[in-house]
C-alpha positions, -999 to 999 in steps of 0.1 A, spaced: 125 -576 425 95 -555 431 96 -518 420 72 -491 432 56 -472 404 67 -435 402 37 -414 413 23 -383 396 21 -358 423 3 -331 403 -13 -327 369 -23 -293 357 -40 -306 325 -76 -300 337 -92 -309 304 -79 -345 307 -106 -371 314 -84 -386 341 -78 -353 359 -98 -346 390 -88 -317 413 -53 -314 396 -46 -351 403 -42 -380 379 -66 -409 386 -56 -435 361 -36 -465 371 -6 -456 349 4 -433 321 29 -437 293 53 -408 288 68 -401 254 57 -393 219 55 -384 192 88 -401 185 111 -404 216 122 -368 221 91 -353 236 80 -361 272 43 -361 262 17 -378 283 5 -404 258 -24 -414 281 -40 -379 279 -76 -382 269 -95 -350 261 -132 -352 269 -161 -343 291 -165 -378 305 -144 -383 336 -126 -416 340 -102 -432 363 -106 -443 399 -111 -418 427 -89 -437 452 -60 -441 427 -30 -417 424 -17 -421 389 18 -435 382 42 -438 353 38 -472 337 64 -466 309 87 -439 296 96 -439 259 118 -408 261 152 -423 256 170 -391 261 156 -384 296 180 -388 326 153 -406 345 147 -433 318 163 -466 327 152 -495 304 119 -476 296 112 -473 333 110 -439 351 135 -436 380 125 -401 392 112 -398 428 79 -385 414 67 -365 384 44 -336 376 25 -332 344 14 -299 328 7 -282 295 35 -272 272 29 -258 237 -7 -270 238 -1 -306 249 5 -324 282 42 -330 291 61 -346 319 76 -315 336 101 -336 355 118 -345 322 156 -338 323 177 -343 292 208 -365 295 240 -346 295 
């Protein structure tokens, strides 16, 4: 079975090295951490040097947030996600806690 990677449709974390024009340009991010209760973007890299690939729209490679509705076997099942700053760090804004 082949699964499409969930795409990051917007990223407002402009100080991330992978962010160019509010878009993520790394192949994949990992969501979750510290621990498994925060939907933090673990791939965030603060710096002046820009990385990633211009022709790539970032996706979610893994999700470690066990309590997220969209987490199924550490894979994201949302249609797409957005990333933004929350309390000084980048978070997945699509995160939805399980009921």
